[in-house]
C-alpha positions in Angstrom: -16.5 -11.5 9.3 -12.9 -10.4 9.3 -10.6 -13.2 10.2 -6.8 -11.7 12.0 -3.9 -13.5 12.2 -2.4 -14.2 15.3 1.0 -13.1 15.6 1.8 -16.1 17.1 0.7 -18.1 13.7 3.8 -16.5 12.0 6.6 -18.3 14.1 5.3 -21.4 12.5 6.4 -19.5 9.1 9.4 -19.5 10.1 10.0 -23.0 11.2 8.4 -24.5 7.3 11.1 -21.9 5.9 14.4 -23.2 7.7 13.0 -26.6 6.9 12.8 -25.8 2.9 15.5 -24.3 3.5 17.3 -27.9 5.2 15.8 -30.0 2.3 17.7 -26.6 -0.3 20.8 -26.9 1.2 20.4 -23.5 1.4 23.0 -21.8 3.7 21.8 -17.7 2.8 18.2 -18.5 3.1 19.0 -20.9 6.5 21.5 -18.2 7.8 18.6 -15.3 6.8 16.1 -17.2 10.1 17.9 -16.0 12.6 18.4 -13.1 14.9 21.1 -10.7 14.2 22.8 -11.2 17.3 25.7 -12.7 18.3 24.8 -15.2 21.5 23.1 -17.2 19.3 23.6 -21.1 19.5 22.8 -24.3 18.1 23.8 -28.0 19.5 23.2 -29.9 16.4 22.3 -33.9 17.1 26.0 -34.3 16.5 26.5 -33.4 19.6 28.2 -30.1 18.4 27.4 -26.6 19.7 27.7 -23.5 17.6 27.8 -20.1 19.0 27.6 -17.0 17.0 25.9 -16.5 13.8 29.8 -16.8 11.7 30.8 -20.1 14.1 26.7 -21.1 12.8 26.6 -20.4 9.4 30.3 -22.6 9.1 29.1 -25.7 10.8 25.5 -25.5 9.4 27.4 -25.9 6.1 29.5 -27.8 7.3 27.0 -30.7 8.5 24.6 -30.4 5.0 27.2 -30.7 2.1 29.3 -33.8 4.4 24.8 -35.1 4.5 21.2 -33.5 3.2 18.3 -33.8 4.5 15.3 -33.4 4.8 13.2 -33.2 8.0 9.6 -34.1 8.3 7.8 -33.4 11.6 6.0 -36.3 13.8 5.1 -34.3 16.9 5.2 -30.7 17.7 4.3 -29.5 21.0 4.7 -25.0 21.6 5.1 -22.9 24.3 4.9 -19.1 23.4 4.4 -16.3 25.5 4.4 -12.4 24.2 7.6 -12.2 22.7 9.0 -16.0 22.4 7.8 -19.4 20.6 9.7 -22.3 21.7 9.0 -25.4 19.7 9.5 -29.0 21.2 9.5 -31.5 18.1 9.5 -35.2 17.6 11.8 -35.1 13.9 12.9 -37.9 11.1 15.8 -36.2 9.2 15.6 -38.3 6.0 19.1 -38.5 4.0 19.2 -37.2 0.0 19.0 -41.4 -0.5 15.3 -43.0 -0.4 17.2 -46.7 1.0 18.9 -44.6 3.8 16.8 -44.9 7.4 16.3 -41.9 8.8 17.6 -40.4 11.7 14.9 -39.6 14.9 15.7 -36.5 16.9 14.3 -34.1 19.4 14.9 -31.1 18.4 14.3 -27.6 19.9 13.9 -23.7 18.9 13.7 -21.2 20.3 12.2 -17.6 18.4 11.4 -14.5 19.2 10.0 -11.6 18.0 11.8 -8.4 16.6 11.5 -5.9 14.3 7.9 -7.5 12.9 9.7 -10.3 12.6 10.2 -14.0 14.2 13.9 -15.2 13.9 15.4 -18.3 15.4 17.9 -17.5 18.2 19.0 -21.5 18.8 18.2 -25.0 18.2 18.8 -27.8 20.1 19.3 -30.7 18.8 19.6 -34.5 20.9 18.8 -38.0 19.3 16.2 -40.4 20.2 16.7 -42.8 23.1 16.3 -46.1 21.3 13.3 -46.9 22.5 11.5 -43.6 21.9 12.5 -43.9 18.5 11.7 -47.1 17.5 7.8 -46.0 19.2 7.7 -43.7 16.6 9.2 -45.8 12.9 6.6 -48.0 14.2 3.9 -45.0 13.7 5.5 -44.2 10.7 5.7 -47.4 9.2 1.6 -48.0 10.0 1.1 -44.1 8.8 -0.1 -43.5 11.5 0.3 -39.8 12.7 2.1 -38.1 15.8 -1.3 -38.2 17.2 -2.6 -41.8 17.3 
């Protein structure tokens, strides 16, 4: 019996491509994941607000050149409906320096389905409160998954 792909599985591919492009500091790949509309927006964990494709490109380039990171998703919640997927994710942003401590961040990704592809329309990241960050850090140290 053939297995049919679910339309929302492809949204996860876009999210994985985001993580990969961030780790590679590949601005062109990052920007290829955004919907080509001027209403796009990105609120970064440092509090900066980026609106529009050009502003997002410039802001992300500056941030990633200053501090390259890899992102490790720790806890993922997915909310989907026809044409829209929202990911609410607890993430560890690991600096390139292995001795440095990761930043613990809550990030929401809003993706829309357009012309057969999942594209990012909005990202909102904010630092975790110390209590929540401590709980996730403790789970990471014990090598427990986020749902244990």
